[in-house]
C-alpha positions in Angstrom: 67.7 -64.5 -137.7 64.2 -64.7 -139.6 62.5 -61.5 -140.7 59.5 -62.4 -138.7 61.7 -62.0 -135.3 61.3 -58.5 -133.7 64.4 -56.4 -133.4 66.2 -56.3 -130.1 65.8 -52.9 -128.8 69.0 -51.6 -127.0 68.5 -48.6 -124.6 71.6 -46.8 -123.6 71.6 -44.4 -120.6 75.2 -42.9 -120.9 76.1 -39.2 -121.0 79.8 -39.6 -121.9 80.7 -38.2 -125.4 80.3 -40.8 -128.3 78.4 -43.2 -126.1 75.9 -44.1 -129.0 78.9 -45.1 -131.4 80.9 -46.9 -128.9 78.1 -49.3 -127.7 77.1 -49.6 -131.3 80.8 -50.7 -132.2 80.9 -53.3 -129.0 77.5 -54.9 -130.7 79.2 -55.4 -134.1 78.4 -58.7 -135.5 75.0 -58.9 -133.6 72.2 -58.6 -136.2 68.6 -57.3 -135.9 69.5 -54.6 -133.1 67.8 -51.3 -132.7 69.7 -48.3 -130.9 68.2 -45.7 -128.9 69.7 -43.1 -126.3 67.7 -42.0 -123.3 68.7 -39.5 -120.6 66.8 -40.8 -118.0 65.8 -44.5 -116.9 62.2 -45.7 -117.7 59.5 -45.2 -114.9 56.9 -47.8 -114.2 54.2 -45.7 -115.8 56.0 -45.8 -119.0 54.8 -49.4 -119.5 56.5 -52.8 -119.6 60.4 -52.6 -119.5 61.6 -54.8 -122.3 64.8 -55.0 -124.5 68.3 -54.4 -123.0 69.2 -51.4 -121.0 73.1 -50.4 -120.6 73.3 -48.0 -117.9 76.2 -46.2 -117.0 75.4 -43.9 -113.8 78.7 -42.7 -113.0 78.4 -40.5 -116.4 75.4 -38.8 -115.2 76.0 -35.4 -113.2 72.4 -35.3 -111.5 72.7 -36.9 -108.3 68.8 -37.5 -108.5 69.1 -39.0 -112.0 72.0 -41.3 -111.1 70.0 -42.8 -108.2 66.9 -43.2 -110.1 69.4 -45.4 -112.5 70.6 -47.3 -109.7 67.2 -47.7 -108.2 66.2 -49.1 -111.9 68.9 -51.7 -111.9 68.1 -53.0 -108.5 64.3 -53.5 -109.2 63.0 -56.8 -110.1 62.9 -57.0 -113.8 60.6 -59.5 -115.3 61.7 -58.9 -118.9 64.3 -56.3 -119.6 68.2 -57.3 -119.4 70.3 -54.7 -117.7 74.0 -54.2 -117.8 75.4 -51.7 -115.5 79.0 -50.4 -116.0 79.9 -48.9 -112.6 83.6 -47.1 -112.2 83.5 -47.8 -108.2 82.0 -51.4 -107.8 82.2 -51.2 -103.9 79.7 -48.2 -104.2 77.0 -50.5 -105.8 73.5 -50.9 -103.8 73.3 -53.2 -100.7 70.5 -55.2 -102.2 70.3 -56.0 -105.8 67.0 -57.7 -106.4 67.1 -58.2 -110.2 68.3 -61.4 -111.5 68.5 -59.7 -114.8 70.9 -57.3 -114.0 74.5 -57.6 -114.6 77.0 -55.4 -112.9 80.3 -55.0 -114.4 83.3 -52.8 -113.6 84.2 -50.1 -116.5 88.1 -50.9 -115.8 87.2 -54.4 -117.3 89.0 -55.4 -120.4 87.1 -54.5 -123.7 86.7 -57.8 -124.6 85.1 -58.9 -121.1 82.5 -56.2 -121.7 81.9 -57.1 -125.4 81.4 -60.8 -124.0 79.0 -59.9 -121.2 77.2 -57.6 -124.0 77.0 -60.6 -126.4 75.5 -63.0 -123.8 73.0 -60.5 -122.7 71.6 -60.1 -126.4 71.7 -63.9 -126.7 69.7 -64.1 -123.7 67.0 -61.4 -124.8 67.2 -62.9 -128.2 66.2 -66.6 -126.7 63.2 -64.7 -124.7 61.8 -63.2 -127.7 62.0 -66.6 -129.7 60.1 -68.2 -126.7 57.7 -65.5 -126.3 56.9 -65.7 -130.3 56.4 -69.6 -130.0 53.9 -69.4 -127.2 52.2 -66.6 -128.6 51.7 -68.1 -132.1 49.0 -70.6 -131.1 47.2 -67.7 -129.6 47.7 -65.5 -132.5 46.5 -68.4 -134.9 43.3 -69.1 -132.9 42.6 -65.5 -132.6 43.1 -65.0 -136.1 40.7 -68.0 -137.2 38.1 -66.3 -134.9 38.5 -63.0 -136.5 38.5 -64.2 -140.1 35.1 -66.3 -139.2 33.3 -63.0 -137.7 34.5 -61.2 -140.9 32.7 -64.0 -142.9 29.5 -63.8 -140.8 29.7 -60.2 -141.4 30.0 -60.3 -144.8 27.2 -62.9 -145.2 24.9 -60.7 -143.0 26.0 -57.5 -145.0 25.4 -59.2 -148.6 21.8 -60.5 -147.2 20.9 -57.0 -145.9 22.1 -55.3 -149.1 19.9 -57.5 -151.1 17.0 -57.0 -148.8 17.4 -53.2 -148.9 18.3 -53.0 -152.7 15.4 -55.2 -153.7 12.6 -53.7 -151.5 12.5 -50.3 -153.2 13.2 -52.0 -156.7 10.2 -54.3 -156.1 8.0 -51.6 -155.6 9.2 -49.7 -158.8 8.9 -52.6 -160.8 5.6 -54.0 -159.5 4.2 -50.6 -160.0 5.2 -50.4 -163.6 3.6 -53.9 -164.0 0.5 -52.9 -162.6 0.4 -50.0 -164.8 1.1 -52.2 -167.9 -1.8 -54.6 -167.2 -4.2 -51.7 -166.8 -4.8 -52.0 -163.0 -5.1 -47.9 -163.1 -6.8 -48.0 -166.3 -5.6 -48.0 -170.1 -2.6 -45.9 -171.0 -1.8 -44.0 -174.0 0.8 -45.3 -176.3 3.5 -42.4 -175.1 2.6 -43.3 -171.7 3.0 -47.1 -172.3 6.4 -46.1 -173.7 7.5 -44.2 -170.6 6.4 -47.1 -168.2 8.4 -49.4 -170.5 11.3 -47.4 -169.9 11.3 -47.4 -166.2 10.4 -51.1 -166.2 13.7 -51.9 -168.3 15.9 -49.6 -166.3 14.7 -51.1 -163.0 15.4 -54.6 -164.4 18.9 -53.3 -165.6 19.8 -52.2 -162.1 18.1 -55.2 -160.5 20.6 -57.5 -162.6 23.3 -55.4 -161.9 22.7 -55.7 -158.3 22.2 -59.4 -158.5 25.2 -60.0 -160.3 27.3 -58.0 -157.7 25.9 -59.9 -154.8 26.7 -63.2 -156.5 30.2 -62.6 -157.6 30.8 -61.2 -153.9 29.4 -64.6 -152.8 31.4 -66.7 -155.1 34.7 -65.1 -154.2 33.8 -65.5 -150.6 33.4 -69.1 -151.1 29.7 -68.6 -149.6 27.5 -69.4 -152.7 25.8 -72.7 -152.3 24.1 -74.9 -155.0 20.6 -76.4 -154.3 20.6 -79.8 -156.5 17.6 -81.4 -157.9 16.6 -83.1 -160.9 15.3 -81.4 -163.9 14.4 -81.9 -167.7 16.8 -81.1 -170.3 14.1 -80.0 -172.7 12.1 -78.2 -169.8 15.4 -75.9 -169.3 15.5 -75.0 -172.9 11.8 -74.1 -173.2 12.3 -72.3 -170.2 15.3 -69.8 -171.2 13.9 -69.3 -174.5 10.7 -68.2 -173.7 12.1 -65.8 -171.3 14.6 -64.4 -174.0 11.8 -64.5 -176.8 10.5 -61.0 -176.1 14.1 -59.6 -176.4 14.7 -61.3 -179.5 11.7 -60.4 -181.2 12.5 -56.9 -180.6 15.2 -57.1 -182.8 13.9 -59.5 -185.4 16.3 -62.1 -184.2 15.2 -65.9 -184.9 16.1 -68.2 -181.8 16.8 -71.4 -183.1 16.8 -74.5 -180.4 18.1 -77.9 -181.4 18.0 -80.9 -178.9 20.5 -83.3 -180.2 20.5 -85.7 -177.3 18.4 -88.2 -175.7 19.2 -87.4 -172.2 16.1 -86.5 -170.4 17.2 -85.1 -167.4 20.1 -84.0 -165.2 21.1 -83.3 -161.6 22.2 -79.9 -160.5 20.7 -76.5 -159.4 18.3 -75.7 -161.8 18.0 -72.1 -161.0 21.8 -71.8 -161.8 22.2 -73.5 -164.7 19.3 -71.5 -166.1 21.0 -68.2 -165.1 24.3 -69.6 -166.8 22.1 -70.2 -170.2 20.2 -67.0 -169.7 23.3 -65.1 -169.4 24.6 -66.7 -172.7 21.7 -66.2 -174.7 21.1 -62.6 -173.5 24.7 -61.8 -174.5 24.0 -63.4 -177.9 21.0 -61.4 -178.3 22.7 -58.3 -177.4 25.7 -58.3 -179.5 23.9 -59.9 -182.4 22.5 -57.4 -185.3 18.8 -57.2 -186.3 17.4 -59.9 -188.5 20.2 -62.4 -187.6 20.1 -66.0 -185.8 20.7 -66.7 -182.0 21.1 -70.6 -181.3 21.0 -73.1 -178.3 22.3 -76.5 -179.2 22.4 -79.4 -176.8 24.1 -82.6 -177.3 26.0 -85.3 -175.9 29.3 -84.1 -173.9 32.7 -85.5 -174.9 33.3 -87.6 -171.7 30.9 -90.1 -170.7 28.3 -89.0 -168.3 28.5 -85.4 -169.7 25.9 -83.2 -171.6 26.9 -80.0 -173.6 24.7 -77.0 -174.2 26.3 -74.6 -176.9 25.0 -71.1 -177.6 26.0 -69.5 -180.9 25.0 -66.0 -182.4 25.7 -64.2 -185.4 27.5 -61.1 -183.7 31.0 -59.6 -184.5 33.1 -62.3 -182.7 35.5 -62.0 -180.3 39.5 -61.4 -180.9 42.0 -63.7 -179.7 43.7 -60.7 -178.0 40.8 -60.8 -175.6 41.1 -64.5 -174.8 42.5 -64.3 -171.5 40.4 -61.4 -170.4 36.9 -62.8 -171.7 36.1 -64.3 -168.1 37.5 -61.9 -166.1 35.0 -59.7 -163.8 34.1 -56.3 -165.1 35.3 -57.1 -168.9 32.6 -57.1 -171.3 32.4 -59.9 -174.3 34.2 -57.1 -176.3 37.2 -57.9 -174.3 37.4 -54.5 -172.3 35.4 -52.4 -170.0 33.3 -49.9 -172.4 30.0 -48.5 -172.3 29.2 -49.7 -175.9 26.7 -52.1 -174.6 25.0 -52.0 -171.1 26.1 -54.4 -168.3 29.1 -54.7 -165.5 31.1 -57.4 -167.8 30.2 -59.8 -164.6 27.9 -62.2 -166.1 30.5 -64.3 -168.1 32.8 -64.6 -164.7 29.6 -65.5 -162.7 28.5 -68.3 -165.3 31.8 -69.9 -165.3 32.3 -69.9 -161.8 28.7 -71.6 -161.3 29.6 -74.0 -164.4 32.7 -75.0 -162.1 30.9 -75.5 -158.8 28.6 -78.0 -160.9 32.1 -79.8 -161.6 31.6 -78.8 -165.4 33.2 -75.8 -167.2 32.3 -73.2 -169.7 34.5 -72.2 -172.7 34.6 -69.9 -176.0 35.1 -72.4 -178.6 35.9 -69.6 -181.8 37.9 -66.5 -182.0 39.0 -64.2 -184.7 35.5 -64.9 -186.8 32.2 -63.7 -187.2 30.1 -64.9 -184.3 30.9 -66.4 -180.8 30.1 -69.9 -179.8 30.2 -70.7 -176.0 30.2 -74.2 -175.0 28.7 -75.4 -171.4 29.5 -78.8 -170.2 28.0 -80.5 -167.0 28.0 -83.6 -165.6 24.6 -85.5 -166.2 24.3 -87.2 -162.5 22.2 -89.9 -161.2 20.3 -91.1 -164.4 16.5 -90.6 -163.8 13.7 -90.2 -165.9 11.3 -88.2 -163.6 11.6 -84.8 -163.2 11.4 -82.9 -159.9 11.6 -79.4 -160.7 9.1 -77.2 -162.5 10.2 -74.5 -164.3 6.9 -73.0 -164.9 6.8 -71.5 -161.5 10.2 -69.8 -162.2 8.8 -67.2 -164.3 8.1 -65.7 -167.6 5.2 -68.2 -168.9 2.3 -66.6 -170.9 -0.6 -66.9 -168.5 -4.0 -65.4 -168.5 -4.5 -62.8 -165.9 -8.2 -63.8 -165.3 -8.1 -65.5 -161.9 -10.4 -68.4 -163.0 -8.5 -71.5 -161.5 -10.5 -73.9 -163.5 -12.9 -76.7 -162.6 -10.3 -78.7 -161.0 -9.4 -76.1 -158.2 -10.5 -74.1 -155.6 -11.3 -70.4 -156.8 -9.5 -67.7 -155.1 -11.8 -64.8 -154.2 -10.2 -63.1 -150.9 -6.5 -62.4 -150.6 -4.9 -61.6 -147.4 -1.6 -59.6 -148.0 0.7 -59.3 -144.8 3.2 -56.6 -145.7 4.5 -53.7 -143.8 5.4 -51.4 -146.4 2.9 -49.2 -147.9 4.4 -49.1 -151.3 4.7 -52.7 -151.7 0.9 -53.1 -150.6 -0.4 -50.6 -152.7 0.6 -51.7 -156.1 -0.5 -55.5 -155.4 -3.6 -54.3 -154.0 -4.6 -52.2 -157.2 -3.7 -55.0 -159.2 -5.5 -57.9 -157.4 -8.7 -55.5 -157.1 -8.8 -54.4 -160.8 -8.8 -58.5 -161.4 -11.8 -58.8 -159.0 -10.1 -60.1 -155.9 -11.1 -59.0 -152.5 -8.3 -58.0 -150.5 -7.4 -57.4 -146.8 -4.0 -56.4 -145.4 -2.1 -57.1 -142.5 0.9 -55.0 -141.2 2.8 -57.9 -139.2 2.7 -61.5 -138.6 0.7 -61.3 -135.7 -2.0 -59.1 -137.4 -2.1 -61.8 -140.4 -2.8 -64.6 -137.7 -5.8 -62.6 -136.2 -7.2 -61.5 -139.4 -6.9 -65.5 -140.6 -9.3 -66.4 -137.8 -11.6 -63.5 -138.4 -12.1 -63.4 -142.3 -10.6 -67.2 -143.6 -8.9 -66.0 -146.5 -8.5 -68.3 -149.4 -4.9 -67.2 -149.9 -2.2 -65.5 -148.0 0.7 -63.5 -149.5 3.2 -63.3 -146.8 6.0 -60.9 -146.5 9.0 -62.6 -144.4 10.8 -59.3 -143.0 8.3 -57.8 -140.7 8.1 -56.0 -137.4 6.9 -57.6 -134.3 6.3 -61.0 -135.8 8.2 -62.0 -138.6 6.6 -64.1 -141.6 8.4 -67.4 -140.7 7.0 -67.4 -137.3 3.5 -66.6 -138.7 3.7 -69.2 -141.0 4.7 -71.6 -138.3 1.7 -70.8 -136.1 -0.9 -70.8 -138.7 0.3 -74.1 -139.8 0.1 -75.6 -136.0 -3.6 -74.5 -135.8 -6.2 -76.9 -137.2 -8.1 -73.7 -138.4 -5.6 -72.4 -140.4 -3.6 -75.3 -141.3 -4.8 -75.5 -145.1 -4.8 -72.1 -146.2 -2.4 -71.6 -149.0 0.5 -69.5 -148.3 3.1 -67.9 -150.9 6.2 -66.3 -149.1 7.0 -63.2 -150.6 10.5 -61.7 -149.7 13.2 -59.5 -150.5 15.8 -61.9 -148.7 16.4 -63.7 -152.1 19.0 -66.5 -151.2 18.6 -70.0 -151.6 18.7 -70.6 -147.8 15.7 -68.1 -147.6 13.7 -70.1 -149.9 14.4 -73.2 -148.0 13.5 -71.9 -144.8 10.3 -70.2 -146.2 9.0 -73.7 -147.5 10.3 -75.7 -144.2 8.2 -73.2 -142.1 5.1 -74.3 -144.2 4.8 -72.2 -147.2 3.1 -73.6 -150.2 5.4 -71.4 -152.5 8.1 -68.7 -152.6 8.7 -65.5 -154.4 11.7 -63.0 -154.3 11.0 -59.7 -154.7 10.6 -58.2 -157.0 9.0 -60.7 -159.3 6.8 -60.5 -162.4 3.1 -60.3 -161.7 2.7 -62.9 -164.0 4.7 -65.4 -162.1 2.5 -64.4 -158.9 -0.7 -65.4 -160.8 0.7 -68.7 -161.8 1.9 -69.5 -158.5 -1.7 -68.3 -156.9 -3.2 -70.6 -159.3 -0.8 -73.4 -158.4 -1.1 -73.3 -154.8 -4.7 -72.9 -154.7 -5.5 -75.9 -157.1 
């Protein structure tokens, strides 16, 4: 019998010596049986009566128990198969209701008892097989529903954890940036050093949180790409600009070579940027001071592909670590260690993101100084125009003076819709120090009311607020003629691609995921007000 078939329970009510061994011997050759002896028959309150019951009422000395056995054998049994071995057939009950009960004279030949027993076992086996066949579709559908619910629960958990972890980090990182920008006055060098330590530690923690959430989404098959057309040179400029300060801190020269005439490619620009930032970040991290790190772009080996090569001057990677280099929680050195900070998730995420783009990420060389990673991606539909601007995604130099230029509208009064005091305070202090007039709303409805009252030049709208959330507030503001044209930047700790799409679809002019660099906010404020 298949291993998935449940065993047949053979229940024996027989007080004669050696009853268990005798009945077991009579079942010899029958597979998947389980034997159990009883001193009394089952009661209705014991639950469903299933399996095979062998009853020998004449072996019982207690008249009340013997009567209970005979009564059980005579009841209508919907599931259990019952075999009653009786010494005096003429003393059987007058009315026998159960169609599943077989009465047999104890004086019958042994082969007759064995044959009858085999027939009852076969009948019970067929019943179980039919029950399993009928139950299989129900169980399959139940399992599918359960898996879908578990998947939704995991999505909700990841989204909640992203929000709950990013919210306090936003306050920590943004306060340190406000202090660095002089919002609370000039700091002494020692104070600036302490602030810088807090900032770098917070950024490291944010990277760990982001990596863990990303790997969880990838493993769950829930990470989606948001494709658009972006410039090849633009993404090179963006990632090198973001890595420049880290490289300068170690006196490392960043060398960028674009050897291809491919102007654009199609993919998820932020995810491709994430791959390259991870590779360049590792290159800078593992390279000694006063060396070089490079990014080279060239035509791919197959038609319609492009390659990004990132090389460094580090110690290189041993061949023995070849199979482990892209495994989660393994660092580029090949084993989990604390010689360099990080979880070892970066390369695993980077390769998974490359493969989600129908590309790949490989390590070119082993057993020699320096590592050379090659990212190969399909170009997609050839197009000259870029549809994605990397200048709005962070780490670009910008004058923090809030003059928007002659061609744009000058922002003087900013409404911050934010229910968390710490998140409001640092932003308020920074904007006030730069000369802005700042007002605050604690929820979406208060933001709408204040817009009618004070007519702000720009709104910074948090999304997750009580009473009325930011998305509903944006929709209502856009629906009213008086407030339809006020620039709105959605800022939220819900940092998924779907969250960005929802904010822009509701009518926001821009989107920032907490925590964000304050310079990014300044850039975006200037852009949406222009």
